[in-house]
N, C-alpha and C positions, 0 to 999 in steps of 0.2 A: 262446682266450688270456686268462689272469687281469689284468684291467685294474683298478688301484687308482683310488681317488678322488684327483684332482689339484686342490690348492687355487688360487684365483685370486691369486696372490703380490702382483699388483698393488696389490690393495684392502688387503692385509696390511700393504704398505709406506707407505701414506699418512701414519699417524704416524711414522714413520722420517723421511719426505721433510719433514714439518713441524719436527721436531726439529732436523735437519742444517742445514737453512735457516737458523733461528734461532742456531746455533752459528756458521755462516760469518758472518753479519750482525755478530755479536759481535766474532769475530776479524778481520773487515774493519775495522771502526772501530777496533779496538785497535791494530793495525799500521800504521794510518793509510793505508791504500790508498783507493783512489774508493770512496766510500760508495754505498751500495745506493740505487737510486733506486726508491722503494716503490712508485710507479706503475706502472712498469714490472714489477716483481716480482709485484704482485698481478694484472697483466694476464697474466702468464705462468700464475700459480697458477690462475686462472679458466679459461685455456686448459686447463691439464690437467686439472681437474675436469670440464670439458665432454668432453674426450677420454674420460675414465674411463667418464661416463654414457654416451655413444655406444658405447663399447665393449660395453656390456651387451647391444646389439643385434647389433652388427658381429661379435662372436665367434660368435653363433649362427650369421650368415651364412658365416662363414669355416669353422666347425666342420661345417656341411652340406657346403659345397663340396669340404673336404678329404676327409669320410667318402664322397662320391660318387667321387672319385678312387680313394680306398684299396681300393674295390671292384674294381677293375681294375689292383690293384698287381703289381708283377714280382715282389717277394720279400715276405715276413712278417718284420719285424724284432721281436723281443721284447723286453718291458719287463725287461730286465737291464743291469748296469751299463756294460757295453761298447757299448750301443747309446745310451747319452746321451754318452757321450763322442765316438762317431762323430757323433751329433746334433748336438753342440756345433760340430764343424768344418763340417758341411755345413750347418747353420743360418747360420752365420756367414758362409760363402762366398755364400750365397743373400741375405743382408743386404747385403754390399758391392755386390752387382750391382743390387740393388734401390735402395740409397741412391746408387749411382753414375747409374744411368738417371734418378733423381729430379732429379739436376742437369742431365742431357742431354736431357730430354726435357720439354716445357713441361707436358705433360698431368699429369705426375706432381710437376713442380715446382709446379704450382697448389696442391697441397695440401702440400708438404713445406716451402714458402717460409714459413709459419706458424713454423717452428721457427727459421730464420734472422733472422727480422723484428726482433728485440731488438738494440739497439746497447751491450745489456750482457752482460756473460759471467760467470754465476754459477750456483748450484744452481738458483734458481728458473727459470732458462733452460731447463734439461732438462725442466721440466714444460711448457714452451711446446709443445704437441703440436697436431697437425691435427685439425679436426673432419669433415674429408671422406675423408682418405687412407684410413682403416681399412675404408672402403666398398669399396675395389677393389684397393689394393696387395697384398692377401694372394696375389694370383694368382701372384707370384713364387715363393711357397712349395709350389705345385703339384707340383713334381717330387720334392719329398720325401714326399708322400703317393703318388705313383706307384712312389718307390723301396722303400716297405713301412714307413715310420715311421707309427706311429698319430696321427691326427688329435691328440688329446690330447697325445701327446708333442711335437707340432709347436707347438700354443699355449703348452705350458708353457715350451719353450726360447725362444720369441719373447719372452716376458715376461722370461726370466732375461736375455736380452741387453738388454732395455730397461733393467733395474734395474742391469746393469754399467755401462752409459752414463750413470747418474746422477751417478756420483762424479766423472767426469772433466770436468763442466763446472763447473770453478772455475779462478781464479787463485792462489789460496792455496798450490796445489801446484806449485812449478816443474818439477822434474824428478824422475823415479823413477830407481831405480837402472839403469845402462846394460842389464843383460841383460833387463830388465822393459821398458825402452824398444824393446828391439829385437825383442821377440816381440807386445807387447799395446798396445792403443789406450790412450793416457793423456792428462791434461789437456795437456800441451805437444802432443802430435799433434793433438789435437780442436780446440784454440785455433785452430791453423792453418784446421781445416776451417771454423770460423766467421768467420773474417777476410775482408775485403774487399781486403786488399792484393793488387795484379796476381798475385804470384809464388804467392799461396796461394789462388787460386780454383780452386773443384773439385779439392782435394786432401785426401787423407786422409779416404777413405769408409769407414774399417774401424767394423765394430761392438765387436768383443772382440779381433780378432786384427789388429794393423798389417801383418802379413804378405802380406796380399792386395795391399796398395798397394805394397809394395815389389816383389811379383813383377810386378805389372801396371802399373807404371809411373805410379801416380797418388801415389807419397809425396812429400812436402815438408817438411823438418825446418823447426822454430819457430827463426828467427833474428832477424828483424826484428820488433819489438813489433806485435801484431795489432791490427787495426782492425775492431771488429765491427759486424755489420748487414748490410745488402744494399750492392750497387751503388748502387740509386736506393731509398733508406729509406722506409718506409710513412710514418711520423711520426704515428703515432696510438696511444692506448692502448685504442682501442675493440675488444674481442674479435671482434665479429661482423664488422667491416671486416677485421680481420687475417686472419680465417678465410677470406672469401669475394673479397677484392680482387683476387687473382690471377685467379681464375675470371671475374670480370666483366672484367678488362683483357684475357685471352685470347678471351673470347667477342666481344668489342667488335673486336678485331683481326682476327677472322673475318669478321665481320659487315659492317664496314666496308671492307674489304680489297678492291681493284678487281681483284684476281687470279683467276686460273681457279679451278674447284672443285677441282682437284687440289692447287692451291698453296695453298687455303685451308686444305685438310685437313692440310698441313705444319706449319700453325701448331700444332697439337696433338703433332706428333712431334718437331719441330726444337727446338733449345735454348732457352733464355729470351733474348730480345734479337734473334733471328732475325727478319728480314723479307723477304718475297717479292721485292723490289727491290733487295736487297743494301745497303741503309741502314742495318741492324741492327749493333751492335755485341756480339760474343759473348764470354765469357770468355777464350777462346783469344786473340782479338784483343787484348784487354787485357793480357794475359799477354806476347803478342810485342811489344808496343809498350814495356812495361817492360824486356823483356830486350835490345831494342834501345838502348833510353836508357841501360842499364847499360853496354852495350859502348860508347857514346859517352863516357861518364864516365871509362873506363879510358884 
């Protein structure tokens, strides 16, 4: 199979990220929305640069993993136009589940929490990326290599998905046309995902296509103004603390818990907020309380 050389498009996009953030800052001030908090933005940019640097190594790890699995592929999918269309949907479906599980399993939340740690929502927030997740979350894409997508194709489409999701991190765009909102992930849909309002928790996990959330019952429209951040905010601009605080908290819960070994292990698998003695509150509990309060107001 003739395999063309594929560029690392994330690296090429860095000047575009800088330019668009400058434009957004200018427009934000001009239309008198909430001003940028520059400490927060610089923290996000620092996290993003760290992610790019770490990615120089983890992409090699992912490529080796995908290449190993590709040797046992069920089919051989060629480098032609229709395979990229097929991969677009296959990759996005995998991303949906990776993203959803990142909110439902603390082991994956430990790295993903970084992206939700800002109480602001702007283009710089898109750059607030994990320093640990790229070492292990690529396992979700294993089925694509077994199906016969070449490892380089998979890595390229993963980058395309990440680039698409950059522009949806803004409050300057209220709504896209109805047909676009019905099919694609948009700023409105993704603002919901970043919100801590009880009805918005763990909703809208889409990467490019919002259709997965609508089909699988995790869609929530933006109605009430979103409040961004975490249910319990980290309250720091320190990139190192942001990158690793949830790993520390998770391991601390495991080591100090008086639960059995089996239940200790569940601290890795259960959602954030879970405790072996039942005292923890999950996002579903907060959502249920909100729904009951709503009914009481009627």
